[in-house]
C-alpha positions in Angstrom: 1.2 213.1 189.8 0.0 210.2 192.0 0.6 209.8 195.7 3.0 207.0 195.0 5.1 208.9 192.4 5.2 211.9 194.7 6.4 209.6 197.5 9.1 208.1 195.3 10.2 211.6 194.3 10.3 212.8 197.9 12.4 209.8 199.1 14.7 209.7 196.0 17.8 210.6 198.0 17.4 207.8 200.5 19.4 204.8 199.6 16.8 202.0 200.0 15.9 200.6 196.5 13.1 202.3 194.7 11.0 199.1 194.8 11.1 199.2 198.6 9.8 202.8 198.7 7.1 201.9 196.2 5.8 199.0 198.2 6.0 201.0 201.4 3.9 203.6 199.7 1.4 200.9 198.6 1.2 199.6 202.2 0.7 203.1 203.5 -2.2 203.8 201.2 -3.7 200.3 201.9 -3.5 201.0 205.7 -5.2 204.4 205.2 -8.0 202.8 203.3 -8.4 199.9 205.6 -11.8 198.4 205.1 -13.6 201.7 204.5 -13.6 200.8 200.8 -14.2 197.3 199.4 -14.8 195.2 196.4 -17.7 192.8 196.4 -16.8 189.4 194.9 -20.1 188.7 193.1 -21.5 186.1 190.7 -25.1 185.8 189.4 -26.2 188.8 191.4 -25.0 187.2 194.7 -22.2 188.7 196.8 -20.1 185.8 198.2 -17.6 187.9 200.2 -15.7 191.2 200.1 -12.1 192.1 199.9 -10.4 195.2 201.2 -7.2 197.0 200.3 -6.3 197.0 204.0 -5.7 193.2 203.8 -2.4 193.7 202.0 0.6 192.2 203.9 4.0 193.2 202.5 7.5 192.0 203.6 10.7 193.7 202.2 13.4 191.1 201.9 17.2 191.8 201.4 20.5 190.9 202.9 21.6 193.0 205.9 23.4 196.2 205.2 23.2 198.9 202.6 19.7 198.3 201.3 18.3 199.8 204.6 15.0 197.9 204.8 14.1 199.3 208.2 14.7 202.9 207.1 12.5 202.4 204.1 9.5 201.3 206.3 10.0 204.1 208.8 10.0 207.1 206.3 6.2 207.0 206.0 5.5 207.7 209.7 4.4 211.3 209.3 1.9 210.3 206.6 0.6 207.4 208.7 0.0 209.9 211.6 -1.8 212.3 209.2 -4.2 209.6 208.1 -5.0 208.7 211.7 -3.9 205.1 211.3 -3.5 203.0 214.4 0.0 201.5 214.3 1.1 198.4 216.1 4.9 197.8 216.5 7.3 195.6 218.3 7.4 192.0 219.6 4.1 190.9 221.1 2.3 187.9 222.6 -1.1 187.0 221.0 -2.9 188.5 224.1 -0.9 191.7 224.0 -1.5 192.0 220.2 -5.3 191.6 220.6 -5.3 194.1 223.4 -3.8 196.7 221.1 -6.3 195.8 218.4 -9.3 195.9 220.6 -11.2 199.2 220.1 -12.3 199.2 223.8 -8.7 199.5 224.9 -7.8 202.7 223.0 -9.3 205.8 221.4 -10.0 204.2 218.0 -13.5 202.9 217.3 -12.6 200.0 215.2 -10.3 196.9 215.0 -8.2 198.1 212.0 -4.5 198.6 212.4 -1.2 198.9 210.5 1.3 196.3 211.7 4.8 197.7 211.2 7.7 195.3 211.9 11.4 196.2 211.3 12.4 192.5 211.6 9.8 189.9 210.9 11.9 187.0 212.3 11.9 188.7 215.7 8.1 189.3 215.7 7.5 185.7 214.5 10.3 184.1 216.5 10.6 180.4 217.4 9.5 181.1 221.0 6.5 179.2 222.3 4.0 182.0 221.7 4.9 182.6 218.1 2.9 179.8 216.6 -0.4 181.0 218.1 0.5 184.5 216.8 0.9 183.1 213.3 -2.5 181.4 213.5 -4.0 184.7 214.8 -2.5 186.8 211.9 -3.6 184.2 209.4 -7.2 184.3 210.6 -7.3 188.1 210.9 -6.0 188.4 207.3 -9.5 187.3 206.1 -11.0 190.4 207.6 -14.3 188.7 208.7 -17.0 191.0 210.0 -16.7 189.3 213.5 -13.5 187.7 214.8 -13.4 185.6 218.0 -10.3 184.3 219.6 -9.8 182.5 222.9 -6.8 183.3 225.0 -5.6 181.6 228.2 -5.6 184.9 230.1 -8.7 186.8 229.0 -10.9 184.0 227.6 -12.9 184.7 224.5 -12.0 188.0 222.7 -14.5 189.4 220.2 -13.4 192.0 217.6 -15.8 193.7 215.2 -14.7 194.4 211.6 -11.0 193.7 212.0 -8.5 194.4 209.3 -4.7 194.2 209.4 -2.3 195.8 207.0 1.3 194.7 207.5 4.6 196.2 206.4 7.7 194.2 207.6 11.3 193.5 206.7 13.6 190.6 207.0 16.5 188.8 205.3 16.4 185.6 203.2 18.2 183.8 206.0 15.8 185.2 208.6 12.9 184.2 206.5 14.1 180.7 206.1 16.0 179.9 209.4 14.5 182.1 212.1 10.8 182.2 211.4 8.9 179.0 212.5 8.2 176.4 209.8 4.5 176.7 210.6 4.5 180.2 209.0 5.6 178.7 205.7 3.5 175.5 205.7 0.2 177.2 206.6 -1.9 179.8 204.8 0.0 182.7 206.3 2.7 182.8 203.7 0.3 182.8 200.8 -1.4 185.9 202.2 1.9 187.8 202.1 3.7 189.6 199.3 7.5 189.3 199.5 9.5 192.1 197.8 13.1 191.1 197.3 16.0 193.4 196.3 19.6 192.3 195.7 21.0 195.8 195.2 19.9 199.4 195.3 19.5 201.8 192.4 20.3 204.8 194.7 23.4 206.3 196.2 23.7 209.4 198.3 26.2 210.1 201.0 23.8 212.5 202.8 26.4 215.1 203.5 24.5 218.4 203.0 25.6 220.2 206.2 26.3 223.7 205.0 23.8 226.2 203.4 26.1 226.9 200.5 25.8 223.3 199.3 22.0 223.4 199.3 19.8 224.1 196.2 17.0 226.1 197.9 14.9 225.9 194.8 15.0 222.1 195.2 14.3 222.4 198.9 11.2 224.5 198.1 10.0 221.9 195.6 10.4 219.1 198.1 8.5 221.1 200.7 5.6 221.4 198.3 5.7 217.7 197.5 5.6 217.0 201.3 2.6 219.2 201.8 0.8 217.6 198.9 1.6 214.1 200.3 0.1 215.1 203.7 -3.1 216.6 202.3 -3.6 213.8 199.9 -3.2 210.9 202.4 -5.7 212.7 204.6 -8.2 212.8 201.7 -7.5 209.2 200.7 -8.1 208.1 204.3 -11.6 209.6 204.2 -12.8 207.7 201.1 -15.5 205.2 201.7 -17.8 202.9 199.7 -17.7 200.1 197.2 -15.4 199.7 194.2 -16.8 198.8 190.8 -15.3 198.1 187.4 -15.3 200.0 184.1 -16.4 197.7 181.2 -12.8 197.4 179.9 -11.6 196.7 183.5 -14.1 193.9 184.0 -13.3 192.4 180.6 -9.6 192.5 181.2 -9.8 190.9 184.7 -12.2 188.2 183.5 -9.8 187.2 180.7 -6.8 187.5 183.0 -8.4 185.4 185.7 -9.3 182.6 183.3 -5.8 182.6 181.8 -4.3 182.4 185.2 -6.5 179.6 186.7 -6.1 177.5 183.5 -2.3 177.9 183.5 0.1 175.5 185.2 1.0 178.1 187.7 -2.6 179.0 188.6 -3.7 175.5 189.3 -1.6 175.3 192.5 -2.4 175.8 196.1 -1.0 178.5 198.4 0.1 181.8 196.8 -1.1 180.9 193.2 -4.7 180.5 194.5 -4.6 183.9 196.0 -2.7 185.8 193.4 -5.6 187.3 191.5 -7.1 188.8 194.7 -3.7 190.2 195.6 -3.9 191.9 192.2 -7.3 193.4 192.9 -6.2 194.9 196.2 -3.1 196.4 194.6 -5.2 197.8 191.8 -7.6 199.4 194.4 -4.6 201.2 195.9 -3.3 202.4 192.5 -6.7 203.8 191.5 -7.1 206.0 194.6 -3.5 207.2 194.4 -4.1 208.5 190.9 -7.7 209.8 191.0 -9.3 209.0 194.3 -12.2 207.4 192.6 -13.5 203.9 193.3 -13.5 202.5 189.8 -11.2 199.7 188.6 -10.2 200.3 185.0 -8.0 198.2 182.7 -5.0 200.5 183.2 -4.9 200.1 187.0 -5.4 196.3 186.8 -2.6 195.9 184.3 -0.3 198.0 186.4 -1.1 195.8 189.5 -0.4 192.7 187.4 3.0 194.1 186.3 3.9 195.0 189.9 3.2 191.4 190.9 5.1 190.0 188.0 8.2 192.0 189.0 8.3 190.7 192.6 7.3 187.1 191.6 10.4 187.0 189.4 12.5 187.4 192.6 10.7 184.8 194.7 13.5 182.2 194.4 16.0 184.7 195.9 13.6 185.7 198.7 12.8 182.1 199.6 16.4 180.7 199.1 16.6 179.4 202.7 13.0 178.2 203.1 12.4 174.5 203.4 15.4 173.7 205.5 18.2 175.5 207.2 19.9 175.2 203.8 18.5 175.3 200.3 19.6 171.8 199.5 16.2 170.1 199.8 14.5 172.8 197.8 17.1 172.6 195.0 16.7 168.8 194.8 13.0 169.2 194.1 13.4 172.1 191.7 16.2 170.3 189.8 14.2 167.1 189.6 11.2 168.9 188.1 13.4 170.8 185.7 14.9 167.6 184.5 11.4 166.1 183.8 9.8 168.9 181.8 8.8 171.1 184.7 6.1 168.7 186.1 5.7 165.3 187.7 2.9 163.3 189.3 3.3 163.2 193.1 4.0 159.5 193.2 6.8 159.8 190.5 8.3 162.8 192.2 8.5 161.0 195.5 10.2 158.1 193.9 12.9 160.3 192.4 13.7 162.4 195.4 13.1 160.3 198.5 16.6 158.9 198.6 17.9 162.5 199.0 16.0 163.0 202.3 16.7 161.5 205.7 13.0 161.2 206.6 10.0 160.8 204.3 8.1 163.4 206.4 10.7 166.0 205.4 9.7 165.5 201.8 6.1 166.5 202.5 7.2 169.5 204.7 9.5 170.8 202.0 6.8 170.4 199.3 4.3 172.2 201.4 6.6 175.1 202.1 7.6 175.5 198.5 4.0 175.4 197.4 3.1 178.1 199.9 6.0 180.2 198.7 4.8 180.0 195.1 7.9 178.1 193.8 5.8 175.1 192.8 2.1 174.3 192.4 0.1 171.2 193.1 -3.1 170.2 191.2 -5.1 167.1 191.9 -5.9 164.6 189.3 -9.7 164.0 188.7 -11.0 161.0 190.6 -7.7 160.2 192.2 -5.7 160.8 195.4 -2.7 161.6 193.2 -1.8 164.9 191.8 0.9 166.8 189.8 3.6 169.1 191.0 4.7 171.8 188.5 7.3 174.5 188.4 6.0 178.1 188.5 7.2 180.9 186.2 9.4 182.3 189.1 11.1 178.9 189.5 11.8 178.6 185.8 13.7 181.9 186.0 16.2 180.2 188.3 17.4 177.8 185.6 
């Protein structure tokens, strides 16, 4: 069995949805790998840049209550400790965040960390220091070899080989109303995978309080799974080196990449432009959880694609309150596009929706937020300042 399937089995009696546990497991493996393993993005024998599994940033999204988002992201703590992963938690200023990440300020010898946040809207609040923190996270997400940042207190801070993996939780309301608009309208949102759940597939009252109610054979089995998880995460955390492809893996990805970028969804800015690299990072995680080798095959790539498709189908629910304090402006744009075959030139779209907005600037802000969220895409017309807005597959599901 893979590390992820073992993790799902070990947590099966906890009431958070299975998909929350699965993506928590993916984030945990990504953090254990950090940037010790990588995939060169090459063409014509030239490496243009590298991507790392440790660049994954995942947010669990659900209404408050029974789905227990925070519990789901806490159940991996023992495995995180076993893999010797640096964890950053809690509300922070940019200066304090960099101090935790700086290898000179702690026992770690790198600038790699696992950012674990039980409520994203508290971490990225609307307080004055939040916007610089959003910029900081957006820049760090690129995992450049050298990162420099100037703070008011400490001046220029230089970090070598940084890499941030993030696992956070929030509600649709928190995502839309309590997180600064800048997080939605900049590159930050397109770098994050939002995993929404409406309900849970699990139910357990957690009432085993007497030995006579306990199946000790099952207890023994769970103990063995737990030991295997601990030893496996330690082995995974020691992997190092470059990923490569099998021939069928390379052929599949090249075909899938061309299909995506030539589709109406793939021509957009924001999340659509980053989707295929998200897919590669997830595939890297899936490969090492199954075999601990560093070879991307067709099976792992297809599995990563399917995992993305499942969460993309729920984007409209996760982003229901993004764009304004209510979803009205977003729905005006979506409904207008639906009524016009799913796409409209920018000038035509403005003409049809402007009378629904109090200020013209609000139209541009809402379009930018929806594009970053992957609800719509924008593609420029050749030799023109105009372009076309189109619905994505996830928006079409909301018909």
